C-alpha positions as CSV (number, residue, x, y, z in Angstrom):
1,M,0.1,-0.1,-0.6
2,N,0.9,3.3,-0.9
3,T,1.2,5.4,2.1
4,L,1.8,9.5,2.0
5,R,5.1,10.2,4.5
6,F,6.0,13.9,5.9
7,T,9.8,14.4,6.8
8,T,8.4,18.0,8.5
9,E,5.3,19.3,10.0
10,Q,5.1,22.6,11.3
11,I,3.1,25.6,11.6
12,V,3.8,28.4,8.7
13,W,3.1,32.0,7.8
14,Q,4.8,33.1,5.1
15,E,4.5,30.2,2.8
16,V,0.4,31.3,1.8
17,P,0.1,34.8,2.3
18,G,-2.8,35.9,5.0
19,E,-2.9,32.5,6.3
20,V,-1.7,30.2,9.3
21,S,-1.2,27.1,7.9
22,L,-0.1,23.7,9.0
23,A,2.7,22.5,6.8
24,F,3.4,19.2,5.6
25,L,6.7,18.2,3.8
26,F,6.0,15.0,2.3
27,S,9.1,12.6,1.2
28,G,9.6,10.5,-2.2
29,C,9.1,13.4,-4.7
30,P,9.7,11.9,-8.1
31,L,10.5,15.6,-9.7
32,R,13.9,15.9,-8.3
33,C,14.8,19.7,-9.2
34,P,18.2,20.5,-9.5
35,G,19.2,23.1,-6.6
36,C,15.6,21.8,-4.5
37,H,15.9,22.9,-1.1
38,S,14.2,19.6,-0.1
39,A,16.7,16.9,-1.9
40,D,17.2,15.1,1.6
41,T,13.6,14.1,1.2
42,W,13.3,12.7,-2.2
43,K,13.9,9.3,-0.6
44,K,10.8,7.1,-0.9
45,G,9.6,6.1,2.4
46,I,11.7,8.0,4.5
47,G,9.7,10.1,7.5
48,Q,6.3,9.2,9.4
49,A,2.9,7.9,7.6
50,L,0.4,10.5,7.3
51,T,-3.0,8.8,8.5
52,V,-6.4,10.5,8.3
53,E,-6.2,9.6,12.4
54,Y,-2.9,11.5,13.1
55,L,-4.4,14.7,10.2
56,K,-7.2,14.8,12.5
57,G,-5.8,14.8,15.9
58,R,-3.6,17.5,14.6
59,L,-6.2,19.7,13.1
60,K,-8.1,19.3,16.6
61,R,-5.0,20.3,18.4
62,Y,-4.6,23.5,16.2
63,R,-8.3,24.3,15.9
64,G,-9.1,28.0,15.9
65,L,-5.3,29.0,15.6
66,I,-4.9,28.1,12.0
67,S,-7.2,28.8,9.0
68,C,-5.0,26.7,5.8
69,V,-2.9,22.9,5.3
70,L,-0.7,23.1,3.3
71,F,0.6,20.0,1.4
72,M,4.0,20.1,0.2
73,G,4.2,17.7,-2.5
74,G,2.2,14.5,-2.3
75,E,0.4,14.8,-5.8
76,W,2.2,11.9,-6.6
77,L,-0.4,9.5,-4.6
78,P,-3.6,11.3,-5.6
79,Q,-5.9,9.0,-3.6
80,E,-3.9,9.2,-0.6
81,L,-3.8,13.2,-1.0
82,E,-7.5,13.4,-1.5
83,K,-8.5,11.6,1.5
84,M,-6.0,13.8,3.2
85,M,-7.7,17.0,2.0
86,A,-11.5,15.3,2.8
87,A,-10.6,15.4,6.3
88,V,-8.9,19.0,6.0
89,A,-12.0,20.2,3.9
90,E,-14.4,18.7,7.1
91,E,-12.9,21.3,9.3
92,G,-13.8,24.2,7.3
93,L,-10.2,25.3,6.2
94,K,-8.2,26.0,3.6
95,I,-6.1,23.6,1.3
96,C,-2.8,24.5,-0.5
97,L,-0.8,22.4,-2.4
98,Y,2.9,23.4,-3.6
99,T,3.6,21.0,-6.5
100,G,6.4,21.0,-9.2
101,L,3.9,20.0,-12.2
102,E,3.8,22.8,-14.6
103,G,1.8,23.1,-18.0
104,G,0.1,20.3,-19.2
105,E,1.4,17.8,-16.2
106,L,-1.1,19.5,-14.2
107,A,-4.1,17.6,-16.4
108,S,-2.5,14.6,-14.0
109,L,-4.4,16.1,-10.8
110,S,-7.2,14.3,-10.5
111,N,-10.6,16.4,-10.1
112,G,-11.2,15.4,-6.9
113,L,-7.9,17.5,-5.9
114,T,-8.6,20.1,-7.6
115,S,-11.9,20.6,-6.7
116,R,-10.9,20.8,-2.7
117,I,-7.5,23.1,-3.5
118,T,-8.1,26.9,-2.5
119,Y,-4.4,27.9,-2.9
120,L,-2.0,26.2,-5.9
121,K,1.5,26.9,-6.1
122,T,3.3,25.4,-9.1
123,G,6.5,25.0,-11.3
124,R,9.3,23.3,-10.9
125,W,12.3,24.8,-8.9
126,R,14.5,26.9,-11.3
127,A,17.6,28.7,-9.5
128,A,18.4,30.6,-12.4
129,L,15.0,32.0,-12.0
130,G,14.2,32.4,-8.5
131,G,11.3,31.0,-6.2
132,L,7.9,33.0,-5.7
133,D,9.8,35.8,-4.1
134,S,11.4,37.0,-7.4
135,A,10.3,38.9,-10.6
136,T,11.6,36.3,-12.7
137,T,10.4,33.3,-11.4
138,N,8.4,30.3,-13.4
139,Q,6.3,29.4,-10.2
140,R,2.9,30.6,-10.0
141,F,1.1,31.1,-6.8
142,T,-2.8,30.9,-7.5
143,D,-5.8,31.3,-5.9
144,L,-8.2,28.6,-7.6
145,R,-11.1,30.4,-6.4
146,T,-10.7,33.7,-8.1
147,G,-8.0,32.3,-10.8
148,E,-5.7,35.2,-9.7
149,N,-2.2,35.0,-9.7
150,L,-1.2,35.9,-6.3
151,N,2.9,36.5,-6.9
152,H,2.9,39.5,-6.1
153,L,2.3,38.7,-2.6
154,F,5.6,37.4,-2.0
155,L,7.6,40.3,-4.0
156,K,9.6,42.5,-1.7
157,N,11.7,45.4,-2.4
158,I,10.6,45.1,-6.1
159,P,10.8,48.7,-7.5
160,I,7.3,49.5,-9.3
161,V,7.7,50.8,-13.1
162,K,4.7,53.1,-13.6
163,A,4.2,53.3,-16.9
164,A,4.1,57.2,-18.2
């Protein structure tokens, strides 16, 4: 049986602007982007198993303190990830998925996943382009409720050029 396993669980404030998120970083990412800051998690089977029961316990512990659950990866086990998203949705929390998928690959996300996701970060890590805090990034952070690109919320100290 395939099981989602996480190497890191933490409360984060910056990864999903305007939200306090319980974040899980999954192991076993098949993309293996050069320069990835989480290369130590690429190996399958490392970390703690994320079960629905464990997740519900964490959601209960942080009830009233978090507004979102962030899954960093896991889309390679869509049936398992969908179970986790269903548990989060039952609690009325927002859901964010960070994935390296891009372009046509996004079609591989099942409807069961995308119908539950509030925020979606897409695009492989490309060091030369930078992350979401770079104006040149290839990554995209989207509010799926509106389709709005929210990359601007990550940019700091970038001069705004106004049209003449």
